[in-house]
N, C-alpha and C positions, 0 to 999 in steps of 0.2 A: 474462399473467405477466411480460412484458418490463417493464412499468411499475414493477415493484418495484425494479428497478435504478435507474430514474430517481428513484423516491421516496426510497430510502435515500441516494442521492448528493445529491439536493437538500437533504435534511436536514443532511448533513455539510457541504456547501458553505456553506449559510446560517450554519452555526456555525463556519466556518473550521477544520474539523477538530476537532470537539468530542469528546474521548476518552470522555466520559460516554455519548454515543450509541453509539460503537463498542464500549464495554464492555458495554452492554446486549445487543448482538448476540452477543458472546463468551459471556455468561452464558446467553442463551437457546439458543445452539448446544450448550451443554454443555462448553465449553472449560474444562479443569480445571488444577489445579496453581498457581493464583494468578497466572496471566499476564493482564496488563492493558495497555491503551494509556495512556501518560502523556505530558504535555507536556514538550518539551525547550525550556527558556527561553532558551537561547543556545548558541552553538557554541564558545565559548572553553573552555579546559580546566577552569576552576573551575566553570563552569555544567554542563558535561558530567558532572562528578563528583557532581552532585546527582541524576542519573538513576539509578533503581534498577537494579542488575545482578543476573543477566545480562540482556542485551538480545538478542532474537531477530530483530528487524527494525526498520527506521527508515522512516517514511513522510514524504515531503516534499510539501507543498502549495504550488504556485506559480502565478502568472499566466503563461500562455503568451505569448511575445513573439518577434519575429524573432531576438533575441539568444539566447534559450533554445532556439529551434528550431535555430539554427546549432550550438550546443554539442551538442545531441542528435544532429544529423546527423554531426558530426565524430566523436563517440564511436562511433557505429554504423559509420561507414566504416572505423574502425580497430579494429573489434571483435576481441577475442581468442577463444580456444577456449571453447565453452560446454559445461559438464559435462552429461552425460546425467541427472544427479541433480537438475538445476534444473527446477522446475515452472513452466511459463510458459503463459499463455493470452492470447488476444486480447481486446480490448474492442470488441464489435460493436454496442453500444447507446450512443447519445450520452449524455454526462453520467453515465456509470457508472464513472468511474475510481476513485471512492472505494471502491465495492464490490469492484472487481478488485484494488485495492491491498491491501485487508484480506485477501482470499483468497490473494494472492501471499505475504503475510507469514506466514500460518498454514500454508499447504500446503507451504512450503519448510522447515518446521520440525517436521514430524510425527515426526521421530526423537526430539525432546525435549519436544514439547508434545502433550498428549492433546487433540485438537481435537474429539472427540465423534463419535458414530456417523454423524451426518448428513454431516459433511465427510469422514470416513473413506470412506464409501460414494461420495461425489462424486469424491474423488481416485482411488479404485479404478476408477470408471467412465471416468476420463480416461486410463488406461494405454493406450498405443498409439494415442491419438487426437491429431490435430494441433491446434495452438493455436486455430485458428478454430472447429473443431468442439467444442472444450472450451467455448468461449464459448456456443455453441448449447446445449450441455448445461446450462449455468448458466441461460440464459434460460428453459428449460423445466422447471427444478427447482422445483416448487411448494412443497416443504417449506422450502427456503432462502428462497424468495420471501416466505412468510408470516412467517418470523423477521425478515427485513430490513424488511418493511413495519411490523412492530410496533416495531422499534428506531427506525426513522425517525420514526414518529408520536410516540414518547416524547420525541424531541429537538426537536420543533417547538414551541419556547417563544415564538416571535415570528413575525410576518409576514415573508415573504421581503423582503430589503432590495434596494436598487439594486445591491449588489455581486453579486447572483445573475447579473447580466448579464455579469460579468467572466468571461473564459475561463480559469477556474481548473482546475488539473490535479493529480492525485496520482500519484506514483511510489513504488515500494517498493524498499528496499535490503536485501539479505540476504547472508549469507556461506554459500557452499556449496563444499565441497571446498577450502577455503583461499583462495577468491577472492571479491571483492565484486561482486555482480550488481545492476544496475538493472533493475527489472521494470516495464515501461510497456506497457500493452495496446494502445497506438496503434502500437507498433513491430512489426516482423516477428519479432523474437526478443529474448531477454534480452541485456543488454549487460554485458560483462566489463570492470570498471574496474581490475582488477589484484589483486595479492595482498592477502589480508585474513583473518587467523585469526579464528575465530568469537568468541573472547573479546575481540577488538579491533574488533568490528563498529561500535560507536557512534563511535569515533574515526575509522575509515575512512569511514563514511557521512557524518560531519560534514564531512570534507574535500570529498566529492562535493557535498554541499549548498552549501558555500561557493562552489564553482565555478558553480553555478546562480545563486547570489545575486550574484556578481560580474558576471553578464551584464547586470543592471539594478540598479546600486548605489543608485539613488534609489527603487526599489520597496520598499514595506514589507509587502506582502501575501504574505509567506512564513511558513509554519508547519511546524514539525518535531514529529513525534510518534514515540515509541518504544514498541515492544512489549516490556515488561519483566516480570520475575517479581517481584511485590510481596511 
């Protein structure tokens, strides 16, 4: 069952964060209300205005480097208060960050997104469970495994490229209780980036994404995807 996480992540990584693959997962899971992942073509105001609103989450795909690791460590060492309403889980399987990023995006928005019975039951099972054990619950959830495997297979349109060897990573940004949170399953907890009203999530997350991009200004393998209501 563990391999499903690797399978879906490999599919996503090979496609550099292909929303089509992710939306296949949303559809199969029964996510309702017109919520879909969509490309963010740039972080300037004019390009952000092209992203359908409202936006419930933003996912950043980036290559891990010493510079991005330093930024991550600095933000974590200066972490603010974490709301009890934030859903956070660890990533315990290698190359599963795409999977965890999608779940972080959905399960922190169950107040406005109907995520379907499967994910409702999974979130309920996670109540009172620590982040590492939540990851174990995911690894052993055969229903989610089957849906992810199907979505990943549908996205395999080409043989894996050399870029699959790049240490790419996904993190999710959400607004909970008026604060912007970065959710990265490699870290011990969520990271509070500061004030962020839910209706301003895209702009707040864009500023955070820009900080990661400034770490390696010559790097071009950054991708930003928004979870929007279409």
